[in-house]
C-alpha positions in Angstrom: 28.3 1.8 4.1 25.2 3.4 5.8 25.6 4.4 9.4 23.0 1.9 10.4 22.3 -1.3 8.4 19.5 -3.7 9.2 22.1 -6.3 10.1 24.0 -3.9 12.3 20.8 -2.8 14.1 19.9 -6.5 14.7 23.2 -7.5 16.2 23.4 -4.3 18.3 19.9 -5.0 19.7 20.6 -8.6 20.5 23.8 -7.6 22.3 22.2 -4.7 24.2 18.7 -6.1 25.0 19.5 -9.8 25.0 23.1 -9.8 26.2 23.9 -12.0 23.2 27.3 -11.5 21.8 27.8 -11.0 18.1 29.6 -14.3 17.9 26.9 -16.2 19.7 24.1 -14.6 17.7 25.9 -15.4 14.4 26.3 -19.1 15.5 22.6 -19.3 16.0 21.8 -17.6 12.7 24.3 -19.0 10.2 24.2 -22.4 8.5 26.4 -25.2 10.0 27.0 -27.0 6.7 29.8 -26.3 4.3 29.5 -26.5 0.5 30.3 -29.3 -1.9 33.8 -28.0 -2.4 34.6 -28.7 1.2 34.9 -25.0 2.2 34.2 -24.0 5.8 30.6 -23.5 6.7 29.3 -20.0 7.4 29.2 -20.8 11.1 32.8 -22.0 11.1 34.0 -18.9 9.2 33.1 -16.6 12.1 36.0 -17.9 14.0 37.8 -15.2 12.0 36.6 -12.2 14.0 37.4 -9.8 11.2 35.1 -11.8 8.9 32.4 -11.8 11.6 32.6 -8.0 12.0 33.0 -6.9 8.4 31.1 -9.5 6.4 28.4 -10.6 8.8 27.6 -8.1 11.6 27.9 -5.0 9.4 26.7 -6.6 6.1 25.0 -4.3 3.7 21.6 -5.2 2.3 21.9 -7.8 -0.4 25.5 -8.7 0.6 24.7 -12.0 2.2 22.8 -14.7 0.2 19.9 -16.6 1.9 22.0 -19.8 1.6 24.4 -18.9 4.3 21.7 -18.7 6.9 20.1 -21.5 8.9 16.4 -22.2 8.9 15.0 -19.0 10.3 12.0 -20.8 11.9 14.5 -22.7 14.1 17.2 -20.0 14.5 14.7 -17.3 15.6 13.4 -19.7 18.3 17.0 -20.2 19.5 17.3 -16.4 19.7 14.0 -16.1 21.5 15.1 -18.8 24.1 18.2 -16.7 24.8 16.1 -13.5 25.2 13.8 -15.2 27.6 16.7 -16.7 29.5 18.0 -13.1 30.0 14.6 -11.5 30.9 12.8 -14.5 32.4 10.5 -17.0 30.8 7.6 -15.7 32.9 4.5 -13.7 31.9 6.3 -10.5 32.9 9.5 -11.4 31.0 7.5 -12.5 27.9 5.5 -9.2 28.0 8.8 -7.2 28.2 10.3 -9.0 25.2 7.1 -8.7 23.2 6.8 -5.0 23.9 10.4 -4.4 22.9 10.1 -6.1 19.5 6.7 -4.4 18.9 8.0 -0.9 19.7 11.6 0.1 20.2 13.3 -2.7 18.2 10.7 -2.4 15.4 11.2 1.4 15.0 15.0 0.9 15.0 14.7 -1.7 12.2 12.4 0.5 10.2 14.8 3.4 10.5 17.6 1.2 9.3 15.6 -0.1 6.3 14.7 3.5 5.3 18.3 4.7 5.6 19.2 2.0 3.1 16.5 3.0 0.7 14.3 0.0 1.5 10.5 -0.1 2.1 10.0 0.1 5.9 6.2 0.1 5.5 6.2 -3.7 4.8 7.9 -4.3 8.1 5.4 -2.0 9.9 2.5 -3.7 8.2 3.6 -7.1 9.2 4.3 -6.0 12.8 0.8 -4.5 13.0 -0.9 -7.6 11.6 0.9 -9.8 14.1 -0.1 -7.6 17.0 -3.8 -7.6 15.9 -4.3 -11.3 15.1 -6.7 -12.8 17.6 -6.0 -16.4 16.6 -2.4 -16.3 18.0 -1.4 -17.2 21.5 0.8 -14.8 23.3 3.8 -17.0 22.7 3.1 -17.4 19.0 2.8 -13.6 18.6 6.1 -13.1 20.4 7.7 -15.8 18.2 6.5 -14.0 15.1 7.7 -10.6 16.2 11.2 -12.0 16.9 11.2 -13.8 13.6 10.2 -10.7 11.7 13.1 -8.8 13.4 15.7 -11.5 12.7 14.8 -12.1 9.1 14.7 -8.4 8.3 18.1 -8.0 9.9 19.6 -10.9 8.0 18.1 -10.5 4.6 16.9 -6.9 4.4 14.6 -7.7 1.5 10.9 -7.0 2.1 9.6 -9.7 -0.2 11.8 -12.4 1.4 10.7 -11.2 4.9 7.0 -11.5 3.9 7.6 -15.0 2.6 9.5 -16.2 5.7 6.9 -14.8 8.1 3.9 -16.2 6.1 5.6 -19.6 5.7 6.0 -19.7 9.5 2.4 -18.8 10.1 1.1 -21.4 7.6 3.6 -24.3 8.0 4.6 -24.0 11.6 1.5 -22.5 13.3 -0.9 -24.1 10.8 -2.8 -20.9 10.5 -3.9 -18.9 7.5 -1.7 -16.0 6.5 -4.4 -13.5 5.5 -5.8 -10.1 6.1 -7.9 -9.3 9.2 -11.6 -8.8 8.4 -13.2 -5.5 9.5 -16.9 -4.4 9.6 -17.9 -1.7 7.1 -20.7 -0.8 5.3 -23.8 6.4 -8.3 -21.4 8.2 -9.8 -21.3 7.7 -13.6 -17.9 7.3 -15.3 -16.1 10.6 -15.8 -13.6 10.6 -18.6 -10.3 11.9 -17.4 -8.0 14.0 -19.5 -5.9 11.5 -21.4 -2.7 13.5 -20.7 -3.5 13.9 -17.0 -1.0 12.6 -14.5 -2.2 11.5 -11.1 -0.8 10.8 -7.7 -2.1 9.7 -4.3 -1.8 11.3 -0.9 -2.6 9.4 2.3 -5.5 10.9 4.3 -5.4 10.2 8.1 -8.4 9.4 10.3 -8.6 13.0 11.5 -8.8 14.3 7.9 -5.1 15.4 7.8 -3.6 14.9 4.4 0.0 13.7 4.6 2.6 15.6 2.6 4.1 12.6 0.7 2.9 12.3 -2.9 2.9 8.9 -4.5 3.0 9.4 -8.3 1.0 6.7 -10.1 2.9 4.6 -12.6 1.9 5.2 -16.2 3.1 1.9 -17.5 0.9 -1.0 -18.4 1.5 -2.7 -15.0 0.1 0.3 -13.1 0.6 0.8 -9.4 -0.4 -1.9 -6.8 -1.5 -0.8 -3.4 -1.1 -3.3 -0.6 0.5 -4.2 2.7 3.1 -6.5 1.1 3.1 -5.2 -2.5 6.9 -5.5 -2.9 7.3 -6.2 -6.6 7.1 -3.5 -9.2 5.5 0.0 -8.8 3.7 -0.1 -5.5 2.4 1.8 -2.4 2.7 0.1 1.0 1.7 3.1 3.2 -1.5 1.4 4.4 -3.4 0.3 7.5 -3.6 -3.2 9.1 -6.8 -4.2 7.3 -5.5 -3.7 3.8 -4.6 -6.9 1.9 -1.2 -7.7 0.7 -2.2 -6.8 -2.9 -5.4 -4.9 -2.4 -5.8 -2.6 -5.4 -4.3 -1.8 -8.7 -4.4 1.7 -10.3 -3.7 1.7 -14.1 -3.7 4.2 -16.8 -5.6 3.3 -20.0 -6.2 5.2 -23.3 -9.5 6.6 -21.9 -8.3 7.6 -18.4 -7.2 6.2 -15.0 -8.9 3.2 -13.5 -8.9 1.4 -10.1 -9.1 -2.3 -10.2 -10.0 -4.6 -7.2 -7.6 -7.5 -6.6 -9.8 -9.7 -4.5 -9.1 -7.9 -1.2 -10.4 -9.1 2.2 -12.0 -5.8 3.2 -13.0 -4.2 0.0 -12.6 -0.8 -1.7 -14.9 2.1 -2.5 -14.4 5.4 -4.3 -15.8 8.6 -2.8 -16.1 11.4 -5.4 -15.8 15.0 -4.2 -18.8 16.8 -2.9 -21.4 14.0 -3.2 -21.0 12.0 0.0 -22.1 8.9 -2.0 -19.5 6.2 -2.5 -19.2 3.9 -5.4 -18.3 0.3 -4.4 -15.4 -1.1 -6.4 -15.1 -4.3 -4.4 -17.3 -5.6 -1.6 -15.7 -7.0 1.5 -15.0 -10.7 1.1 -17.6 -11.6 3.7 -20.3 -9.9 1.6 -19.5 -11.3 -1.8 -19.5 -14.8 -3.4 -16.4 -16.9 -3.4 -15.9 -16.4 -7.2 -16.8 -12.7 -7.2 -14.0 -10.2 -7.7 -13.9 -6.5 -8.0 -14.0 -4.9 -11.4 -12.8 -1.5 -12.4 -13.9 2.0 -11.8 -12.6 5.3 -13.3 -10.8 7.7 -10.9 -9.9 11.3 -11.3 -8.6 14.4 -9.4 -10.4 14.9 -6.1 -11.6 11.4 -5.6 -10.9 9.6 -2.3 -10.1 5.8 -2.6 -11.1 4.0 0.6 -9.4 0.7 1.3 -11.1 -1.3 4.0 -11.9 0.9 7.0 -8.4 2.1 7.8 -6.9 3.7 4.7 -7.8 6.5 2.5 -6.0 8.1 -0.4 -6.8 11.4 -2.0 -6.4 11.4 -5.8 -4.6 14.5 -7.0 -3.4 15.9 -10.4 0.4 16.3 -10.4 2.7 18.3 -12.6 4.6 16.4 -15.3 8.0 16.8 -13.7 6.8 15.1 -10.4 5.8 11.9 -12.2 
């Protein structure tokens, strides 16, 4: 068992920050109904403190099925009410709780996800989107941050976390779960070496190139880049204005190609040494409702610009890295 599981981090945080015991937290989060065979409900089973400790509080990712949990939209609100009871349901108290689940608690959960081999970028991307949305009230933003933390601790599955948070936004808050729009304003096709293997490296705003290399998948499904690209080969190390499934990079018989996936803030390709970008996909506000980005070839040295926040340098990699 990893030293820190998402579940263990969640219960430890609720106990330390919220003064909520493991038993009380589990009663809020677990389902109250038993099964058709008449067995005890998940909530009743925690009367066995050994079961509570070993099977619930310190559960490993994937150990607990979604069915044992109550409706997260309701249970996370119960948790939030207890947190505000502890810290005060005042502007100051709400700000304290919001800051905690935007910073310290979020970082602890990301560390736990990474330690279990899970994609912490999806959590970070959701956290950043929630913080930047202007159509949320302060209380709605706080509710979403707590929901994100709770669902991640209980399920530890990025795709399920995305679904639960987006369902809450659309069904409970009656808002659109989309990507924030940003304001942003020709190279001929270059045939790549058909045997060439490529990878991407994130380029920060100050021009620093991060050391992590993301090898591009050579299979027919390619590699999807996006904030919530959880299924299949994917890269989620992106900024807040990158769509959930923003771009696909795929290898074809005549080289590597980038394909727009109908993103909110668009994509452009910047070839080395020219300073002149090729537009792969215009931002949604600048294209028709039916228009969708096509494909452009990419090769070593290109920079792929997603929205205004995220750039990747295309590099040639050795065969053993791929």
